[in-house]
C-alpha positions as CSV (number, residue, x, y, z in Angstrom):
1,X,144.0,-232.0,-38.8
2,X,146.3,-229.0,-38.8
3,X,144.5,-225.7,-39.1
4,X,145.3,-223.4,-42.0
5,X,147.4,-220.4,-40.7
6,X,146.2,-217.1,-42.1
7,X,148.1,-213.8,-41.6
8,X,146.2,-210.5,-42.1
9,X,148.5,-207.6,-42.7
10,X,147.3,-204.0,-42.2
11,X,148.9,-200.7,-41.0
12,X,147.1,-200.6,-37.6
13,X,143.8,-201.5,-36.1
14,X,142.5,-198.0,-35.8
15,X,138.9,-197.0,-36.5
16,X,138.1,-197.5,-40.2
17,X,136.3,-199.7,-42.7
18,X,139.3,-201.7,-43.8
19,X,140.2,-202.3,-40.2
20,X,136.7,-203.5,-39.3
21,X,136.8,-205.9,-42.3
22,X,140.0,-207.4,-41.0
23,X,138.6,-207.8,-37.6
24,X,135.4,-209.4,-38.9
25,X,137.4,-211.9,-41.1
26,X,139.8,-212.8,-38.3
27,X,136.9,-213.4,-35.9
28,X,134.7,-215.1,-38.4
29,X,137.0,-217.8,-39.8
30,X,135.9,-221.2,-38.7
31,X,138.1,-222.0,-35.7
32,X,138.3,-225.8,-36.5
33,X,139.8,-225.0,-39.9
34,X,141.7,-221.8,-39.5
35,X,144.1,-220.0,-37.1
36,X,144.2,-216.2,-37.7
37,X,146.9,-213.8,-36.8
38,X,146.8,-210.1,-37.4
39,X,150.1,-208.2,-38.1
40,X,150.1,-204.4,-37.8
41,X,153.0,-202.8,-39.6
42,X,153.1,-200.0,-37.1
43,X,151.2,-200.0,-33.8
44,X,148.4,-202.2,-32.7
45,X,145.6,-199.6,-32.6
46,X,142.5,-199.1,-30.5
47,X,140.6,-202.0,-32.0
48,X,143.2,-204.7,-31.3
49,X,141.5,-205.5,-28.0
50,X,138.5,-206.9,-29.8
51,X,140.7,-209.6,-31.3
52,X,142.7,-210.3,-28.2
53,X,139.6,-210.9,-26.2
54,X,138.7,-213.6,-28.7
55,X,142.2,-215.2,-28.3
56,X,143.4,-214.0,-31.7
57,X,147.1,-212.9,-31.8
58,X,147.9,-209.3,-32.8
59,X,151.5,-208.5,-33.6
60,X,152.9,-205.0,-34.2
61,X,156.2,-204.4,-36.0
62,X,156.8,-200.7,-35.3
63,X,157.6,-199.8,-38.9
64,X,159.6,-196.6,-39.4
65,X,158.3,-193.9,-41.7
66,X,159.1,-194.1,-45.4
67,X,161.1,-196.9,-46.9
68,X,161.8,-199.0,-43.9
69,X,163.7,-201.9,-45.5
70,X,163.8,-203.8,-42.2
71,X,160.0,-204.4,-42.4
72,X,160.4,-207.2,-45.0
73,X,162.7,-209.4,-42.9
74,X,160.4,-208.7,-39.9
75,X,157.3,-209.8,-41.8
76,X,159.2,-212.9,-43.2
77,X,160.1,-213.9,-39.7
78,X,156.5,-213.7,-38.6
79,X,155.4,-215.8,-41.6
80,X,158.0,-218.5,-41.0
81,X,157.7,-218.7,-37.2
82,X,153.9,-219.0,-37.4
83,X,154.1,-221.3,-40.5
84,X,151.7,-219.1,-42.4
85,X,149.8,-220.8,-45.3
86,X,148.1,-217.7,-46.6
87,X,148.7,-214.0,-46.4
88,X,145.9,-211.5,-46.9
89,X,147.0,-207.8,-47.1
90,X,144.8,-204.6,-46.9
91,X,145.5,-201.0,-48.1
92,X,148.4,-199.7,-50.0
93,X,151.3,-199.9,-47.5
94,X,150.4,-203.4,-46.3
95,X,149.7,-204.5,-49.9
96,X,153.1,-203.3,-50.9
97,X,155.3,-204.7,-48.1
98,X,153.1,-207.7,-47.3
99,X,153.1,-209.2,-50.7
100,X,156.8,-208.8,-51.2
101,X,157.5,-210.5,-47.9
102,X,155.0,-213.3,-48.5
103,X,156.6,-214.3,-51.8
104,X,160.1,-214.1,-50.4
105,X,159.0,-216.3,-47.5
106,X,157.5,-218.9,-49.8
107,X,153.9,-218.5,-48.5
108,X,151.6,-220.8,-50.4
109,X,148.9,-218.2,-51.3
110,X,148.8,-214.4,-51.3
111,X,145.6,-212.3,-51.4
112,X,145.3,-208.5,-51.4
113,X,142.2,-206.3,-50.9
114,X,141.7,-202.9,-52.5
115,X,139.2,-200.9,-50.3
116,X,138.9,-197.6,-52.1
117,X,138.8,-195.7,-55.4
118,X,142.3,-194.5,-54.8
119,X,142.5,-191.4,-57.0
120,X,145.4,-190.1,-54.9
121,X,147.7,-192.8,-56.4
122,X,150.3,-191.7,-59.0
123,X,151.3,-193.6,-62.1
124,X,154.1,-195.1,-60.1
125,X,151.7,-196.5,-57.5
126,X,149.6,-198.2,-60.2
127,X,152.7,-199.5,-61.9
128,X,153.7,-201.1,-58.6
129,X,150.2,-202.5,-58.1
130,X,150.3,-204.0,-61.6
131,X,153.7,-205.5,-61.0
132,X,152.8,-206.9,-57.6
133,X,149.6,-208.4,-59.0
134,X,151.9,-211.0,-60.7
135,X,152.9,-212.1,-57.2
136,X,149.3,-212.2,-56.0
137,X,147.0,-215.1,-56.4
138,X,143.8,-213.0,-56.1
139,X,142.9,-209.4,-55.7
140,X,139.7,-208.7,-53.9
141,X,137.7,-205.5,-54.6
142,X,135.1,-204.4,-52.0
143,X,132.7,-203.0,-54.6
144,X,132.0,-203.1,-58.3
145,X,133.1,-199.5,-58.5
146,X,136.5,-200.2,-56.9
147,X,136.9,-203.2,-59.3
148,X,136.2,-201.1,-62.4
149,X,138.5,-198.4,-61.2
150,X,141.4,-200.8,-60.7
151,X,140.7,-202.6,-63.9
152,X,141.1,-199.4,-65.8
153,X,144.4,-198.6,-63.9
154,X,146.1,-202.0,-63.6
155,X,144.2,-204.3,-65.9
156,X,143.7,-206.8,-63.1
157,X,140.2,-208.2,-63.6
158,X,138.6,-211.6,-63.6
159,X,139.7,-214.3,-62.8
160,X,142.5,-212.9,-60.7
161,X,140.4,-209.9,-59.6
162,X,137.0,-210.5,-57.9
163,X,134.5,-208.5,-56.0
164,X,133.5,-209.4,-52.4
165,X,131.3,-206.8,-50.8
166,X,132.1,-205.8,-47.2
167,X,129.8,-207.4,-44.6
168,X,128.8,-206.6,-41.1
169,X,127.4,-208.5,-38.0
170,X,123.9,-207.1,-38.3
171,X,122.6,-208.8,-35.1
172,X,125.1,-207.1,-32.9
173,X,124.1,-203.7,-34.1
174,X,120.5,-203.8,-32.9
175,X,120.7,-203.1,-29.2
176,X,117.2,-201.8,-28.4
177,X,118.8,-199.5,-25.8
178,X,117.0,-196.4,-24.4
179,X,118.5,-193.4,-26.3
180,X,117.5,-190.9,-23.6
181,X,120.7,-191.1,-21.5
182,X,122.9,-191.0,-24.6
183,X,121.2,-187.9,-25.9
184,X,121.6,-186.3,-22.5
185,X,125.3,-187.1,-22.5
186,X,125.7,-185.6,-25.9
187,X,123.7,-182.5,-25.0
188,X,120.9,-183.4,-27.5
189,X,117.3,-182.4,-26.6
190,X,114.9,-185.4,-26.3
191,X,112.7,-184.0,-29.0
192,X,115.5,-183.3,-31.5
193,X,115.8,-184.9,-34.9
194,X,119.3,-186.3,-35.1
195,X,121.1,-186.5,-38.4
196,X,124.3,-188.5,-37.9
197,X,127.5,-188.9,-39.9
198,X,130.4,-191.2,-38.9
199,X,133.9,-191.2,-40.3
200,X,137.4,-190.0,-39.9
201,X,137.7,-186.2,-40.0
202,X,139.7,-186.0,-43.2
203,X,139.1,-184.0,-46.4
204,X,137.9,-187.1,-48.2
205,X,134.8,-187.3,-46.0
206,X,133.5,-183.9,-46.9
207,X,132.5,-182.9,-43.4
208,X,132.5,-179.2,-44.3
209,X,129.7,-179.9,-46.8
210,X,127.8,-181.7,-44.1
211,X,128.1,-178.8,-41.7
212,X,126.9,-176.3,-44.4
213,X,124.0,-178.7,-45.3
214,X,122.9,-178.8,-41.7
215,X,122.8,-175.0,-41.6
216,X,120.3,-175.2,-44.5
217,X,118.4,-178.1,-43.0
218,X,118.0,-176.2,-39.7
219,X,116.3,-173.3,-41.5
220,X,113.4,-175.7,-42.5
221,X,113.6,-178.2,-39.7
222,X,114.2,-176.3,-36.5
223,X,114.5,-179.5,-34.4
224,X,117.3,-180.9,-36.5
225,X,120.7,-181.5,-35.0
226,X,123.8,-182.8,-36.8
227,X,126.0,-185.3,-35.0
228,X,129.5,-185.9,-36.3
229,X,131.2,-189.0,-34.9
230,X,134.9,-189.4,-35.5
231,X,138.2,-187.6,-35.1
232,X,141.1,-186.6,-37.3
233,X,143.1,-183.8,-38.9
234,X,140.1,-181.6,-39.8
235,X,138.7,-181.3,-36.3
236,X,140.0,-177.8,-35.7
237,X,138.8,-176.6,-39.1
238,X,135.3,-178.0,-38.4
239,X,135.2,-176.4,-35.0
240,X,136.1,-173.1,-36.6
241,X,133.4,-173.5,-39.3
242,X,130.8,-174.4,-36.8
243,X,131.7,-171.4,-34.6
244,X,131.9,-168.9,-37.4
245,X,128.5,-170.1,-38.9
246,X,126.8,-169.8,-35.5
247,X,126.0,-173.5,-35.5
248,X,127.1,-174.5,-32.0
249,X,123.5,-175.6,-31.2
250,X,123.1,-177.3,-34.5
251,X,126.2,-179.4,-35.1
252,X,127.9,-181.5,-32.4
253,X,131.4,-182.9,-32.7
254,X,131.2,-186.1,-30.7
255,X,134.7,-187.4,-31.3
256,X,135.6,-191.1,-31.4
257,X,132.9,-193.3,-29.8
258,X,132.7,-197.0,-28.9
259,X,128.9,-197.0,-28.8
260,X,128.2,-196.6,-32.6
261,X,125.2,-199.0,-32.6
262,X,123.5,-197.0,-29.8
263,X,124.3,-193.7,-31.6
264,X,122.7,-195.0,-34.8
265,X,119.6,-196.2,-33.0
266,X,119.1,-192.8,-31.4
267,X,119.5,-191.1,-34.8
268,X,116.7,-190.4,-37.3
269,X,118.8,-190.8,-40.4
270,X,122.4,-191.3,-41.6
271,X,124.4,-189.0,-43.9
272,X,127.7,-189.5,-45.7
273,X,129.1,-186.5,-47.6
274,X,132.3,-188.1,-48.9
275,X,134.1,-187.1,-52.1
276,X,135.3,-190.7,-52.6
277,X,134.6,-194.1,-51.0
278,X,135.1,-197.8,-51.6
279,X,132.2,-199.5,-49.9
280,X,131.7,-197.9,-46.5
281,X,130.9,-200.0,-43.5
282,X,129.1,-197.0,-41.8
283,X,126.4,-197.1,-44.4
284,X,125.8,-200.8,-43.8
285,X,125.7,-200.2,-40.0
286,X,123.1,-197.5,-40.4
287,X,121.0,-199.6,-42.7
288,X,121.2,-202.6,-40.2
289,X,119.5,-200.6,-37.5
290,X,116.8,-199.4,-40.0
291,X,117.9,-195.9,-40.8
292,X,117.5,-194.4,-44.2
293,X,120.8,-193.0,-45.7
294,X,121.5,-189.8,-47.6
295,X,124.9,-190.4,-49.3
296,X,127.0,-188.9,-52.1
297,X,127.0,-190.9,-55.3
298,X,130.7,-191.9,-55.1
299,X,132.5,-195.2,-55.0
300,X,130.3,-198.2,-54.0
301,X,127.7,-196.1,-52.1
302,X,125.1,-196.8,-54.7
303,X,125.7,-200.5,-54.3
304,X,124.5,-200.2,-50.8
305,X,121.9,-197.4,-51.0
306,X,119.1,-197.7,-53.6
307,X,118.1,-194.2,-54.5
308,X,114.5,-193.3,-53.5
309,X,114.1,-196.8,-51.9
310,X,116.5,-197.1,-49.0
311,X,117.6,-193.5,-49.0
312,X,118.9,-190.9,-51.5
313,X,122.0,-190.3,-53.6
314,X,123.5,-186.8,-53.9
315,X,126.3,-185.3,-55.9
316,X,129.5,-184.6,-53.8
317,X,130.4,-181.1,-52.9
318,X,126.9,-179.6,-53.1
319,X,125.4,-178.7,-49.6
320,X,122.1,-177.7,-51.1
321,X,121.6,-180.9,-52.9
322,X,122.6,-182.9,-49.8
323,X,120.2,-180.8,-47.6
324,X,117.1,-181.4,-49.8
325,X,116.6,-185.1,-49.1
326,X,117.5,-184.7,-45.5
327,X,114.7,-182.2,-45.1
328,X,112.4,-184.5,-47.1
329,X,113.0,-187.3,-44.7
330,X,112.8,-185.3,-41.5
331,X,109.5,-183.8,-42.6
332,X,107.9,-187.2,-43.4
333,X,107.9,-189.7,-40.6
334,X,106.2,-192.4,-42.7
335,X,108.7,-192.1,-45.6
336,X,111.6,-192.3,-43.1
337,X,110.1,-195.4,-41.5
338,X,109.4,-197.1,-44.8
339,X,112.9,-196.4,-46.2
340,X,114.5,-197.5,-43.0
341,X,112.7,-200.8,-43.1
342,X,113.7,-201.3,-46.7
343,X,117.3,-200.5,-45.8
344,X,117.3,-203.1,-43.0
345,X,116.0,-205.8,-45.3
346,X,118.6,-205.0,-47.9
347,X,121.6,-205.2,-45.6
348,X,120.3,-208.4,-43.9
349,X,119.9,-210.1,-47.3
350,X,123.0,-208.9,-49.1
351,X,125.7,-207.6,-46.8
352,X,126.0,-209.8,-43.7
353,X,129.4,-210.7,-42.2
354,X,128.5,-214.4,-42.8
355,X,128.3,-213.8,-46.5
356,X,131.6,-212.0,-46.6
357,X,133.4,-214.6,-44.5
358,X,131.9,-217.5,-46.6
359,X,133.0,-216.0,-49.9
360,X,136.4,-215.2,-48.5
361,X,137.0,-218.7,-47.0
362,X,135.8,-220.3,-50.2
363,X,138.5,-218.3,-52.0
364,X,141.1,-219.5,-49.4
365,X,140.1,-223.1,-49.9
366,X,140.3,-222.8,-53.6
367,X,143.8,-221.3,-53.5
368,X,145.1,-223.8,-51.0
369,X,143.6,-226.9,-52.6
370,X,146.1,-229.6,-53.4
371,X,147.5,-229.3,-56.9
372,X,146.6,-225.6,-57.2
373,X,150.1,-223.9,-57.7
374,X,150.6,-220.2,-57.0
375,X,150.0,-218.0,-60.1
C-alpha cells in the first residue's frame, strides 16, 4: 500500500513552539501509513538535524525577502515531484505561500495551523486569511483562545476550524540527570533556588518584566536566581537592564541551549512573562518534569496552567504581580512539590505528543478518505 505523502511547510526549523510541533508531527506519523517531508521556505534551521537523523527529508528553498514570486513555483515543484497528498502549513508566511502553491499544484488536501493570538496582523492580513480559508480544508488552532481570536477576525470556526492542543513527548523530558555539573557550568550556586524562563528574546516574551520581577523576588528570597534561556533581538537590552539594575548575580542569560530538559529539572519553578501567546510548548515541558508554573494570563496559558492548582496566573506587564507567586512558591517547599506533581499529572493526561499526533492523523484520514472532495 502506497504511503500518504505529507508536506509540512514552515519558515525555518529554528527554536520555537511551532517548529517543535512540526518536528513532533513529522516524527510521530505512523511510518507504515505516512511519508513526511518538511519544506523550509528559507533556511533549514538548527533543529533540522533531529528530523534528518530519523530519515525524514528536509528541503530549504532560500526564499528572498518580501514578495518572492518564485517561491510558489518552487513549492509546486516540490509537491509534484514528491507526489504530495496533503500539505500542512504553519505560521503566516508559510500559510500564505504554502496554501496558494498547494491549490495550484492540485494537492488533494490542505491544512493550515494558527499558533498565536496574532494581534500584530492588519485588516489586510485577516482579509487574506479569510480568503485563503476558502482554499483550505481545515484550519487548526492550537488553543481555544487562538480559535476564538481567529473566529472573531475571520469567521472561520467549526466545522472548518478546529482546536488541537500542542503536545509533547513527556517521557523524553524526564532525564533524572544530576544537576550539579549543569549548575556549575552556568555559574549557579548549588544551594540557589532557580527560577527559569525559556523563549526567544523578543518584546512579545516580556523578559524585561521577568528581570524586574526577579529584583523584587531576590529582596525576599536571597537564594533566588533567575535563568533566561534563549536568544534574540532583545539580548543587548536585557544585558544593559541587568547591569544597570545591579543584578549580575541574580539574573543569568544562558543563551540558546540544547539541554532544556536538564535545565528544567535543575530549576525550582518555571515562569513565562509574555504579553501574548498561543499555547506555549515551554509551559508543557516544565509541567512534564513536575515544575509549577507562574505565567501571564494571555493566549492559551490558562488552558495549560490551572491557577492555584498547577501554578499561578498573573496579569502581563506587572513585575510586582509576577513576583508575588514566585516568592510564595520559593518560600513553601511543600506547595511547590504538590503543584509540581499536579502539573505533571495534567500534562501527562491531556497534552502528550501521542494525543496531538492521533488527533491530527485522524483529521488527515478524514480529509483523504475516498469520496471526500476538497472544500
